[in-house]
N, C-alpha and C positions, 0 to 999 in steps of 0.2 A: 405735150411733145415734148419726150426726152431723148438722150442722145447716148445712152451707157456705154454703146458700142466703142467710144471714142473716149472711155475712163484713160485716167493720165494717173502712172505712181510714179512716188519718187518714196526712195529711201536714203536718209540719212542718219550718221553716227554721231556720237556723243561719248569720248574715253573718260574712265574714271574720275582724270582731277579737273576733267570740267565740269562735272557732274557734283563732284563735291563743292569746287570753286560755285558753282550756282547756287546747291545750297546751304550754305553759308552766308551769301549775299544774300539768301530770302529770308534771314532770321533778321534781319532790318524789317520788310516786310511785316512779317508775322507780327513782330511786336509792334507795329503801326496799326496793323486789325484789333489788336487786344484792345490798343487806346482809344481807337474807333468804337469797337464795340462798347467800352467801358461808358464813355461819353453818351452813345446811343442808350444805352439802358439807365442810363440814372433821367436821363434828358425825359425819355417816354414815360418814368414810372411821375414825375413831375406833372407832363405834359397830363398824364390822364386822369390825375387825382383833379388838379385844375378845371379839364374840361367836367370832368364829373361834379364840383363843386359850380357851376356857373349853369349846366343843367338844373341842378336842384334848384340852384335859389329861383333860375326863370322859372319854374312849375311853381312856386311858392308864390309868384308878382302875376301870371299871364290871367288874364280876365276873359273871360268871351267876347266875343263883339257879335250883337241880336243879329245886324246888317250890315250890309255897305252900298247901300243903296246911294246912302247921303254921306255928307261927312259930320259928325259924333266928334263936336270938341270936349265931350265930356271922358272920350278916350287918349288927348293931346298927353304925349309924353311916355303913357303905358305901355307895356309890353300885353298885345291881345292873340287870342286866337279869332281866324277869320277862314271864312268858307266862301268858294262864289267862282264867278267863272274872270278867267283871264284873254282878253280878247286888244286885239289891233285892229286898226284899219291900214296900216304905214306897208306900202307893196317894196318886196322888198328884190333886188337886182342883183343878174350876175352881168356884169361889166365884160365879159369875154366871151362867154357864151350865147349871151341875150337869155338867158330864163329870169323866168319872172314870176312871182309868186304873192299872194297875203296870207300872211303868217308870223307867226314869232320868231321864230327861226329859222334859216335855210343852212343847208349844209350839202362843200361840193368834195366829193374825194375820186380825187384821180390816181388810177392802175396802170402800170405799163406794162406790153408783154415782153418779156427782158431771157434771155439767155442767164442761170447763174447757178455759180459753179458750189459744190458741195464737195464737204473734204472725212473723210472718216479717217481715224491715225489709231493704228495699234504700236502699243512700248512693246519690246523683249529686251530684258537684261541678257546679258552675256556675262561668261566666266571672266572673273578679270574685269566685273563691274563697270565695262562699258553698256551704253545702250542703244540700241538699235530702235529707228521708229520708221514703220512703213506707215507711207497716207499717201491712199486712195482718190482722186476728185475726180468727179463726174459731173456731169450737166445737161440740167431742165430747163426746158423752154416752162416761166409760169409768166403770173400777172404777180406785181409787186405793186410797191406804194411808189419808191424814186427809181431813176434810171438806173442800170446799172452798169460800171466801168470795166467793159471788158479786157480791156488794156493789162489790168492786173493779172488775168487768171492763168495758171498754168498752160492750157493749151487754149490758144488763143483761136487757130485757124479755124474756122467753122460754126465759131460762136461768137462772131462780130457782134454788138450791139449794137443799135440803133434807137432813134425816135421819131415819130410825127410830126408830132407837136411838141410843146415843153409848159407845164401850168404847175398848179400848185394845190395841196389841198385849202380852201378856203370856207369860214363862216360866217353868217350874216344873223344883224340880231334885232330889230323891231328898236326903236329908238321908243317909241309911245307903245305900250302896255298899259291898259287901263284894268282895275279891278273893282268894279262895280262904280264908285265917285272917290278911288282911289286913284295911284297912279304907282304903279310897279317902278322900282328902282332897277338899274342892270342886273343888282347881284342876286333879286329874285327871277327877273325875265331869264337869266342862264339857268337857274336849276328846275324850268320848268322840263318836262320830259313827255314824252309820248311821239315820238321821233317814227316819222313813216315815211314810206319811200312817195317819190314826186314825180304822176306822169308828166310826160315832158310830150309837148305839142310846137312843132315847127314847121312852119311853113315851106316850101316848095322857097319862094326868098328867101327866109332867112338863112335855110341853108347851103343855101349860093354864098353868100354874103361870107357865113363860116369856111366854106372853100376858098374862096375867094381871102380871104384875110387868113387863112393855116400857111394853103399852097399857094396863091401866085399875087401876092399884095402890089404887087405892080403892073396888073397887066388891067386892058379896060375894057373886058369882058362883059358882052351883056349877060343879064340873065337866066335869056333862056339857051346861050352857049354854053353858061356855065354849070346848067341842068342837063349836058349831056355828057357823054362817057367820062371824062374828069373830072368833071365836078358832083353830082351825084352819088357818085360809086364810093365816096371815100367819108362821108356823113350820114349817119344812121340811126333813128331812133328807134328803144326798142324800151316800151316802158318809161322807168326813170336812169335810161342808160344813151347817152351820145357817144355815141361807137366812133373812131377813127379811124378806119381800116377798109378795105378795102370790101372783105369776107366775115361779117359778125360770125357765121360759126366756125368758120376756120382762122382762126387769129394767125397772124406773120409776126415776124419780130421786127418792133418798131410799131404796131397798133396802139390806140389807147384808148381805154372807156372811161366814161366820169359821170358819174354818177348822182344823181343829183336827191337830197332831203327834206322834209320840211316838218317844221312844228308846229301844229294850228293850233287853237284855242282853245284852252282845257279849262275842268273844273280843277280846282285847285284848291288846297289849304293851308294856313301858313300859322306861323307865331313869329310876330315881330314886333317893333316898335315904334307906334305911331309917329310921325313925325311930316304937321300940318296934312299934307293929301297925299304922302308917301309914306316909307317905310323905312325904317331904319334898321340894323342888326340892336340888339341888347345889349350893354355892357355891362357886363358884372361885376363884384365887388373885387374880383380878385384880377380884374382888368381883361380878364378873357369874354370874348362875345359871344353870343349865339343866337340863331333864328334857323328854323325849318321852314321847307315847303313843302309838301308832300301832294301825288295826284290826286286825283276825286274827293270823295268829300272821307276824310278821315276823323275818327278822335283826338281830342285835344290831349288822353291820357297816354292814349296808344303811340301818338309824336311823337311825345317823350321819352317813351320806351325805346321807341327805335333808336331816337338818341344817342340811349343808353346804351343799348345795344350794338350801335354802331361803332361808340365810343370803345366797350372794351371788346371789339373785333381786332379795330385797329392798336389797341396794346398788345393783343397778345402775338399779332401778324409783324409788330415790330419788336418784343421781345425774342420770337423765336429767330429773327434776322441776324439780332444781338449775340445769340447762342451761338448759333453757325458761324459767323465771327470772328467770335472768341475762339471755337475749338479749330477752325483753320489756321488762326493766326496761331496757336502751340501746336497745329500741328506744319506748321513751317519753320517753328522755332525746332521741332524735333526732327526734323527732314535728313540733317546730315549722319547723325545715328545710321539710319537704313542703307542710305550710300554707301558707308562704311562697311555695312553690313554685304553688301551689294556686292563685295569679287566672291562672293558663293552665293550665287543666284537663293538655292534655298534659302540659305541662313535671313538674305535681306526679306523673303518675302514674311521668316518669323520675325526680326526683327519690328517689321512694318509692319504687321497687325498690332505688335504689342505699343509699338511709339503711339500707331492710332485711334489703340483703345486707352492709354495714359493721356493722351491729348482731347481725346471724348471728355473724361472724366474730370480732369481739371478745368478745360472748358468750359463745362457744364457748371461744377462747383464755382468758378471764379465769377461766371454770371448771375448766380443763384445768390452768390456774397455780395455781388453790386444792389442786386434787384433786393437784396433784405436792408443794405444799410440806406436804398432810396426809403425805402417803405418805414423803416424805425423815423426818415425824417418827414415822412407824410401819413404812414398807417403803422403807429408804434406794436400795435399784439402783432397783427400779422407780420410785420419785420420780425422779431423778434421767431416767430415759426419758421420762416423760411432759412433763419441764417442757423438754426440748428439741424433743419435740410439739407443744407450744406456743408456744413462741420460732420455728419454723419458722411458723405460722400469721399470729404478730403482722411478721416477715420479708413475708409474701404481702401483707399488707395492707398494708404501707410500700411496696414496690412497685409495687401498681394504683395507691395514691396516685401514685407518680414518675409514673406515665406517665401517668396522667392530666393531670396539669400539663405534660409532654411532646405532649401531643395534645387539647387542651381543644375541638377540636370534636369527637370524639370523644364527650367526656364528655356 
């Protein structure tokens, strides 16, 4: 359900002096972003190497465990690879909604049908350096993870939010998960995947109790009365969803849907250190810990290759984040130059493109220098190669500057 016709448009203006002052204030933030990026990039390279070394060390000492059917003291204190069924006899219970299941994990997800405000802004630079911002606010009814405060909306009339009940997302973990003759510690139990929808089944009496708890906690209505027009119409069960509202097919503002998921017993493969009748993470000589759980029957070498791949993926994601932060920091430092040139909008666009290019080159070069120095510390050969690439970027930037000086008209 949308309400696009009741959109609200707001126009704000900022003069050139205010923009210039704000851009100079942003220089400090830019410097902080560069510092944060530098710390992140350095830390990430050290983390990547330490994690890789821990994985390699673990791979050299891991021993396959032939059977988990009985405790084998020959493997005490050793890092082992084992496979088998992870099961539990525990019953998990949601104390609010009364849902019960025999499973390793149970999860409750709560969603609210609410008005949501969306905004879209367009900035226009005016002659003289001022800036006009046109912001359009639109409204749509959506399922969201938490109640939305409609008091902060630009257009509150007709978009007031309410909720029929308030609950929260919760997950439960079985305290006793067995793996043959062994017992899983919490960190391994939480690593088990295979979550699926939990089909719900509530009796009329249970739905009546929920109705009384949510809407009439102080009444003494009999079950038969509660199941009448007031009771049964507000609590509905659809597959793995408990719906609180009058018409599940036509949601109204304030309706709530609560979905449940279970993680049943499963076949798993693990790499962990044996400690009595349970397992603990392997502690490498560099202080890093390592363990691994994979769903189904997985090859030991394949599990180690997966760990290495995951480490490399994390490293590249953090490198990318560091580079973006660094470029953004330099962009904020150079922002006053564009604002100064915005007195003539066309000139401001040209200067903005130039400062953006310089920020990109400097941010990339600085990031490569930090990574190269970190690699010289952790990986000397690769580090010197990367440092050479960074110096190439700096030389290109210098050449570009000399070309501009030699041909100012083209700049």
